[in-house]
C-alpha positions as CSV (number, residue, x, y, z in Angstrom):
1,X,36.9,51.9,16.7
2,X,39.1,53.8,14.3
3,X,37.8,56.1,11.6
4,X,39.3,58.2,8.9
5,X,38.3,60.3,5.9
6,X,39.5,62.0,2.7
7,X,37.9,64.8,0.5
8,X,37.8,66.9,-1.9
9,X,35.4,69.9,-2.6
10,X,32.6,68.7,-1.1
11,X,30.6,70.8,1.7
12,X,31.3,69.6,5.5
13,X,27.8,68.6,5.3
14,X,27.7,66.1,2.9
15,X,30.9,64.7,3.8
16,X,29.8,64.2,7.1
17,X,26.6,62.0,5.7
18,X,28.9,60.1,3.6
19,X,31.0,59.0,6.6
20,X,28.1,58.7,9.0
21,X,26.6,56.2,5.8
22,X,30.1,54.4,5.8
23,X,30.0,53.9,9.7
24,X,26.4,52.7,9.9
25,X,27.1,50.2,7.0
26,X,30.2,49.0,9.1
27,X,28.5,49.0,12.5
28,X,25.2,47.2,11.3
29,X,26.6,44.7,8.9
30,X,29.0,43.8,11.5
31,X,32.2,44.1,9.0
32,X,35.6,43.9,10.3
33,X,36.5,47.1,8.2
34,X,34.9,49.0,5.4
35,X,36.2,51.6,2.6
36,X,34.1,53.8,0.8
37,X,34.6,56.5,-2.3
38,X,33.0,58.5,-4.3
39,X,33.8,60.2,-7.8
40,X,32.2,63.1,-9.2
41,X,33.4,64.8,-12.3
42,X,36.0,61.8,-13.3
43,X,37.8,62.6,-10.4
44,X,37.8,61.0,-6.4
45,X,36.1,63.6,-4.2
46,X,36.1,61.8,-1.0
47,X,37.2,58.5,0.6
48,X,36.3,57.5,3.8
49,X,37.2,54.0,6.2
50,X,35.7,52.5,9.0
51,X,38.1,49.8,11.1
52,X,37.3,47.5,14.1
53,X,40.6,45.6,14.4
54,X,44.1,47.0,14.2
55,X,45.1,44.1,12.0
56,X,42.8,45.2,9.4
57,X,43.4,48.5,8.3
58,X,40.9,49.8,5.9
59,X,42.2,52.7,3.9
60,X,42.0,54.0,0.1
61,X,45.5,52.4,-1.2
62,X,44.3,48.9,0.9
63,X,43.6,46.1,-1.4
64,X,40.2,44.3,-1.0
65,X,38.8,41.3,-3.3
66,X,36.5,42.8,-5.5
67,X,34.8,39.5,-6.8
68,X,32.2,39.8,-9.9
69,X,33.2,43.5,-10.8
70,X,35.7,41.7,-12.4
71,X,33.4,40.7,-15.0
72,X,33.6,44.4,-16.0
73,X,37.2,44.3,-16.5
74,X,36.9,41.2,-18.6
75,X,33.9,42.6,-20.6
76,X,36.2,45.8,-21.6
77,X,38.6,42.9,-22.7
78,X,35.9,41.5,-25.4
79,X,34.6,44.6,-26.6
80,X,37.9,46.1,-27.4
81,X,38.2,42.9,-29.4
82,X,34.9,43.5,-31.2
83,X,36.1,47.1,-31.7
84,X,39.6,46.0,-33.5
85,X,37.2,43.8,-36.1
86,X,38.6,40.4,-34.6
87,X,35.2,39.1,-33.7
88,X,31.1,40.3,-33.6
89,X,29.3,40.1,-30.5
90,X,26.6,37.5,-32.7
91,X,29.3,35.4,-33.5
92,X,29.1,31.9,-31.9
93,X,31.8,30.7,-29.0
94,X,32.8,27.8,-31.3
95,X,33.9,30.0,-34.1
96,X,36.5,31.3,-31.8
97,X,37.3,29.3,-28.7
98,X,37.5,25.2,-29.5
99,X,36.8,22.8,-26.4
100,X,33.8,24.6,-24.7
101,X,30.9,23.1,-23.3
102,X,28.8,24.9,-25.8
103,X,29.8,25.9,-29.0
104,X,26.6,27.5,-30.2
105,X,26.2,30.6,-27.8
106,X,27.1,34.0,-28.7
107,X,29.6,36.3,-27.3
108,X,26.5,39.0,-26.4
109,X,24.9,36.2,-24.7
110,X,27.9,35.2,-22.9
111,X,28.0,38.8,-22.0
112,X,24.5,39.5,-20.9
113,X,24.2,36.2,-19.1
114,X,21.3,35.3,-21.3
115,X,23.2,32.2,-22.6
116,X,21.5,29.9,-20.2
117,X,24.6,28.1,-19.3
118,X,24.9,26.7,-15.9
119,X,25.1,29.5,-13.1
120,X,28.5,27.4,-11.1
121,X,31.5,25.7,-12.3
122,X,30.5,21.9,-11.7
123,X,32.8,20.0,-8.8
124,X,33.6,21.9,-5.1
125,X,32.7,25.4,-4.4
126,X,34.8,27.0,-7.0
127,X,35.5,30.4,-4.7
128,X,36.4,28.2,-1.9
129,X,39.1,25.7,-4.1
130,X,42.3,25.5,-6.2
131,X,41.6,26.6,-9.7
132,X,44.1,23.5,-10.6
133,X,40.5,21.4,-9.9
134,X,39.6,22.9,-13.3
135,X,42.1,22.9,-16.0
136,X,40.5,23.8,-19.4
137,X,37.1,25.7,-20.5
138,X,35.6,22.0,-20.7
139,X,36.2,21.3,-16.9
140,X,33.8,24.1,-16.1
141,X,30.2,22.4,-17.0
142,X,29.2,18.6,-16.4
143,X,27.3,16.8,-19.1
144,X,24.3,18.7,-19.7
145,X,26.1,22.8,-19.7
146,X,22.9,24.6,-20.7
147,X,20.1,25.4,-17.9
148,X,17.6,27.2,-20.0
149,X,17.3,27.8,-24.1
150,X,19.6,30.5,-25.0
151,X,18.9,34.2,-25.6
152,X,15.8,33.9,-23.7
153,X,16.4,35.1,-20.6
154,X,18.7,36.3,-18.0
155,X,20.4,33.4,-16.0
156,X,23.5,34.8,-14.2
157,X,26.5,32.5,-15.2
158,X,30.0,32.7,-13.2
159,X,31.5,30.1,-15.9
160,X,30.4,32.3,-18.8
161,X,33.2,34.4,-18.1
162,X,35.6,32.1,-17.4
163,X,35.0,31.4,-21.1
164,X,35.2,34.9,-22.1
165,X,38.5,35.0,-20.3
166,X,39.9,32.3,-22.8
167,X,38.3,33.7,-25.9
168,X,40.5,36.8,-25.0
169,X,43.5,34.8,-24.3
170,X,42.7,32.6,-27.6
171,X,42.8,35.8,-29.7
172,X,45.8,37.0,-28.2
173,X,47.9,34.7,-28.8
174,X,47.6,32.6,-25.9
175,X,48.6,35.5,-23.3
176,X,46.7,35.0,-20.2
177,X,44.1,37.3,-19.6
178,X,45.1,39.1,-16.5
179,X,48.8,39.9,-18.4
180,X,46.4,41.5,-21.5
181,X,44.2,43.2,-18.8
182,X,48.0,44.4,-17.0
183,X,48.8,45.4,-20.2
184,X,45.8,47.1,-22.3
185,X,43.8,48.5,-19.4
186,X,45.5,48.8,-16.0
187,X,48.5,50.5,-17.0
188,X,47.0,53.4,-19.4
189,X,44.1,53.7,-16.7
190,X,47.0,53.8,-13.9
191,X,45.6,51.2,-12.3
192,X,48.8,49.5,-10.6
193,X,47.0,48.4,-7.2
194,X,44.7,46.3,-9.5
195,X,45.8,42.6,-9.6
196,X,45.1,39.3,-9.7
197,X,46.6,38.3,-6.3
198,X,46.9,40.3,-3.1
199,X,49.9,42.7,-2.7
200,X,50.2,44.4,0.6
201,X,48.6,46.5,2.3
202,X,45.5,44.3,1.8
203,X,42.6,43.6,3.7
204,X,42.3,39.5,5.3
205,X,38.9,37.9,4.6
206,X,36.7,36.7,7.3
207,X,33.4,35.0,8.0
208,X,31.4,36.9,11.0
209,X,29.5,34.1,12.9
210,X,25.7,35.1,12.2
211,X,24.6,34.7,15.9
212,X,28.2,35.8,17.8
213,X,30.8,38.2,17.6
214,X,33.2,36.2,16.2
215,X,35.6,36.1,13.1
216,X,36.7,32.9,11.2
217,X,39.6,33.1,8.3
218,X,38.1,32.4,4.7
219,X,40.7,31.2,2.0
220,X,41.8,33.2,-0.5
221,X,42.5,30.7,-3.2
222,X,43.7,31.3,-6.8
223,X,40.7,30.6,-8.8
224,X,42.6,29.6,-11.9
225,X,40.5,29.3,-15.6
226,X,37.4,30.7,-13.3
227,X,39.5,33.8,-12.5
228,X,37.7,35.9,-15.1
229,X,34.5,35.5,-13.2
230,X,36.0,37.1,-9.9
231,X,39.7,37.0,-9.2
232,X,40.9,40.6,-8.8
233,X,42.1,42.7,-6.1
234,X,41.6,46.8,-5.9
235,X,41.5,49.4,-3.9
236,X,38.9,52.2,-3.6
237,X,41.3,54.5,-5.0
238,X,41.8,52.3,-8.2
239,X,38.1,51.5,-8.7
240,X,37.7,55.4,-8.6
241,X,39.6,55.4,-11.8
242,X,37.7,52.6,-13.0
243,X,34.3,54.4,-12.4
244,X,35.7,57.7,-14.2
245,X,36.7,55.6,-17.1
246,X,33.2,53.5,-17.3
247,X,31.7,56.8,-17.1
248,X,33.8,58.7,-19.9
249,X,35.9,56.4,-21.6
250,X,39.5,56.8,-22.7
251,X,40.8,56.3,-26.3
252,X,43.5,54.1,-25.2
253,X,41.4,51.7,-23.8
254,X,37.4,51.9,-25.0
255,X,35.8,54.6,-26.4
256,X,32.8,56.5,-24.9
257,X,30.1,55.3,-27.2
258,X,31.0,51.5,-26.8
259,X,31.0,51.6,-23.3
260,X,27.3,53.3,-23.4
261,X,26.4,50.3,-25.5
262,X,28.0,48.3,-22.7
263,X,25.3,49.4,-20.6
264,X,22.4,49.3,-22.5
265,X,19.6,46.5,-21.5
266,X,20.8,43.4,-23.4
267,X,18.0,41.1,-21.9
268,X,14.6,41.3,-21.2
269,X,13.5,42.5,-17.7
270,X,11.4,40.2,-15.7
271,X,8.4,41.4,-13.6
272,X,6.0,44.4,-14.3
273,X,8.2,47.1,-13.1
274,X,12.1,46.3,-13.1
275,X,14.6,47.4,-11.0
276,X,17.5,45.6,-11.7
277,X,18.6,44.8,-15.4
278,X,21.9,43.9,-17.3
279,X,23.8,45.3,-20.0
280,X,27.1,43.7,-21.8
281,X,29.3,42.8,-18.7
282,X,27.4,46.1,-16.8
283,X,24.7,45.2,-14.3
284,X,21.9,48.1,-14.5
285,X,19.5,49.3,-11.4
286,X,16.9,51.9,-10.4
287,X,16.9,53.3,-7.0
288,X,14.9,56.4,-5.6
289,X,14.4,57.3,-9.3
290,X,17.7,57.2,-10.6
291,X,19.4,54.8,-13.2
292,X,22.5,53.3,-12.1
293,X,25.1,51.4,-13.7
294,X,28.2,49.2,-12.7
295,X,28.4,45.8,-10.9
296,X,28.5,44.6,-7.2
297,X,30.7,41.3,-6.3
298,X,31.6,38.6,-3.5
299,X,34.0,36.3,-2.9
300,X,34.9,34.4,0.8
301,X,35.8,37.0,2.9
302,X,35.0,40.0,0.9
303,X,32.2,41.9,-0.2
304,X,32.7,45.1,-3.4
305,X,30.0,47.5,-5.1
306,X,30.5,49.9,-7.3
307,X,27.3,52.1,-8.9
308,X,27.6,55.0,-10.8
309,X,25.0,57.9,-11.9
310,X,26.0,59.3,-15.1
311,X,23.3,62.0,-15.6
312,X,24.7,63.3,-12.1
313,X,28.7,62.1,-13.3
314,X,28.8,60.6,-9.7
315,X,29.7,57.0,-8.6
316,X,29.7,55.5,-5.1
317,X,32.2,52.6,-4.1
318,X,31.9,50.1,-1.2
319,X,34.7,47.7,-0.2
320,X,34.2,45.4,2.9
321,X,36.4,42.0,3.9
322,X,33.6,40.3,5.4
323,X,31.5,37.0,3.6
324,X,28.2,38.5,4.3
325,X,26.5,40.9,6.6
326,X,26.8,44.2,5.2
327,X,24.3,45.8,2.3
328,X,27.1,47.1,0.1
329,X,25.3,47.1,-2.9
330,X,23.2,49.6,-1.2
331,X,25.9,51.2,0.8
332,X,27.5,52.1,-2.8
333,X,24.5,53.6,-4.2
334,X,23.7,55.5,-1.2
335,X,27.1,57.2,-1.3
336,X,26.4,58.4,-4.9
337,X,22.7,59.4,-3.9
338,X,23.9,61.4,-1.0
339,X,26.2,63.4,-3.1
340,X,23.5,63.6,-5.9
341,X,20.6,64.9,-3.9
342,X,22.8,67.0,-1.6
343,X,25.2,68.6,-4.2
344,X,23.4,68.4,-7.6
345,X,25.2,68.2,-10.4
346,X,26.3,71.7,-12.5
347,X,25.5,71.4,-15.7
348,X,28.3,72.4,-18.3
349,X,27.7,76.3,-19.8
350,X,26.2,76.2,-23.0
351,X,28.4,77.3,-25.7
352,X,27.7,77.9,-29.6
353,X,29.2,75.7,-32.0
354,X,32.9,75.8,-32.7
355,X,34.4,76.2,-36.4
356,X,32.8,77.5,-39.8
357,X,28.7,77.1,-39.9
358,X,27.4,74.9,-42.7
359,X,24.9,77.1,-44.0
360,X,23.4,74.0,-45.8
361,X,23.5,72.3,-42.2
362,X,21.2,75.3,-40.6
363,X,19.0,75.3,-43.3
364,X,17.7,71.7,-42.3
365,X,16.5,72.8,-38.6
366,X,13.3,74.2,-37.8
367,X,9.9,72.4,-37.7
368,X,9.3,68.9,-40.0
369,X,6.4,67.2,-40.6
370,X,5.8,63.2,-40.0
371,X,2.6,62.8,-41.9
372,X,0.8,65.6,-39.5
373,X,2.9,65.0,-36.4
374,X,5.1,68.1,-36.0
375,X,8.7,67.5,-35.2
376,X,11.9,70.0,-34.5
377,X,15.2,69.3,-36.1
378,X,18.4,70.5,-34.1
379,X,22.0,70.8,-34.9
380,X,24.5,69.8,-32.5
381,X,28.4,69.4,-32.1
382,X,30.0,67.6,-34.7
383,X,27.5,68.0,-37.8
384,X,25.2,65.9,-35.4
385,X,21.0,66.3,-35.6
386,X,18.7,65.7,-33.0
387,X,15.1,65.3,-33.8
388,X,12.0,65.6,-31.4
389,X,8.3,65.9,-31.3
390,X,7.7,69.7,-31.4
391,X,5.6,69.7,-28.2
392,X,3.9,67.3,-25.6
393,X,5.2,63.9,-24.5
394,X,6.2,61.0,-26.5
395,X,7.2,61.1,-29.9
396,X,10.1,59.2,-31.7
397,X,12.8,61.3,-30.5
398,X,16.6,60.3,-31.5
399,X,20.2,61.9,-31.6
400,X,22.0,60.9,-34.9
401,X,25.6,61.1,-35.6
402,X,26.9,62.6,-38.8
403,X,28.7,60.1,-41.3
404,X,31.2,60.5,-44.0
405,X,28.6,59.8,-46.9
406,X,27.1,63.0,-46.0
407,X,23.9,60.4,-43.9
408,X,23.2,60.1,-40.3
409,X,23.1,57.1,-38.0
410,X,20.4,57.4,-35.3
411,X,22.1,56.7,-31.6
412,X,19.4,56.2,-29.6
413,X,15.1,56.0,-29.3
414,X,13.2,54.4,-32.0
415,X,15.1,55.3,-34.5
416,X,18.8,54.0,-33.3
417,X,20.8,52.2,-36.3
418,X,18.5,53.9,-38.9
419,X,19.8,56.1,-41.5
420,X,18.7,59.3,-42.3
421,X,19.2,61.0,-45.4
422,X,18.6,64.4,-47.3
423,X,16.6,63.6,-50.2
424,X,17.1,66.7,-52.9
425,X,15.2,67.4,-56.0
426,X,16.3,66.1,-58.8
427,X,15.8,69.3,-60.9
428,X,17.1,72.2,-58.7
429,X,18.5,70.4,-55.8
430,X,16.5,72.2,-53.5
431,X,16.1,69.9,-50.3
432,X,12.4,67.6,-51.1
433,X,12.2,65.8,-47.7
434,X,14.2,63.9,-45.1
435,X,14.0,60.0,-45.3
436,X,14.4,58.3,-41.9
437,X,14.3,54.3,-42.1
438,X,11.5,55.0,-45.0
439,X,9.9,57.7,-42.8
440,X,9.4,60.7,-45.2
441,X,9.5,63.9,-43.2
442,X,7.9,67.0,-45.2
443,X,8.3,71.0,-44.4
444,X,4.4,71.1,-44.3
445,X,1.9,68.5,-42.6
446,X,0.7,66.8,-45.6
447,X,1.3,69.2,-48.3
448,X,-0.4,68.0,-51.1
449,X,2.6,68.4,-53.8
450,X,4.7,66.8,-51.2
451,X,6.7,63.4,-51.4
452,X,4.4,61.6,-49.2
453,X,4.2,57.8,-49.7
454,X,0.3,56.7,-50.9
455,X,0.1,60.3,-52.0
456,X,-2.1,63.0,-50.4
457,X,-6.1,63.8,-51.3
458,X,-5.8,66.4,-54.3
459,X,-8.5,68.5,-52.7
460,X,-5.8,69.2,-49.9
461,X,-6.9,70.1,-46.2
462,X,-10.6,71.2,-46.2
463,X,-13.2,72.1,-43.2
464,X,-16.3,69.9,-42.4
């Protein structure tokens, strides 16, 4: 049994805990090899490998098949098309791709697994058979492709991502989705070890007998049109770059605001207290009181998982070369959790706003009242605003982005997407009130002379 680790500026006790978690996962899961990594602050801070066979050679630069983590890459390609104005998420698939099994499903529904389409491609087990068995989008489904009403609930669909790959190819002039991915995403991010087909050094895929310590080689097929559902091979080092990108964004590929949109829940959770959900190509999970996003993956002979804690700016990655056994998602989440628990994130230092001060904006800050509810408006960077209840829990808090026309657009909370306007007096130009999605905020609670919809009793406030 061999073991190895590399590390950055983590404490020795943390590094030992990380390596122990990886070793326990490999031993209990009976995995031929396992590689793990932790990303903190956008940099790979630790890697470890555990290998039971000289032929498998787990390590930071060894490729493993990453299965459905591929879907996060395809989703980024689709969101690039959206941000370029080539489509909208509300568009129906048939507006952009002919020959699909269900032209009425929307692109958002395909991304979020709420299209209701079948979970798997028709025919023999697509993950273990050549992609040549399915030549076109129409070959992926039987006569009744839809299993559930579209847009109503989460239903994981691998062929849905095959359709999204075909959509990318259509919008990029017939180029293969893999070539588009390489040029638009992998090369800018420096991910040279992420490929459609394995490149040495790479791990071989195995099945481990459930009742005996023996192995069986698994095939590694080129899945062709189903490739966008799970074809990619990658390394712990490359996935570290991917985790940093998914957390912080990169202007050459996709901005942080779009990535934040992708990890917003897109379908209703099921159950009384949800512990898993789905955004646009991104899985969501609650674990040990933390909200994580990322994706897991499996293909014959391989398991992979990537979980990111945005609040702590830390990610855990786990890769192994066996079909089943290791709790790969728990291992990746635990790697991130070990660092978050033992070495919690140190916040960025407070800094005053840069640039000249806008006195008009400064005058807007402070208490505002929606009826009798006291709120506080704060000025943030880049002319952004933030409104929250003055004290106590609840309230309709939101952050706002400044727009060129002098308004603000809500970024989150109840007022997400709503417009905040400063309304001035027609006579002297002084600020009269704030209009936030028709909600009127005034400087006093129900002031008799205030512009409160429905008016205010003329006698004003009184005792009883």
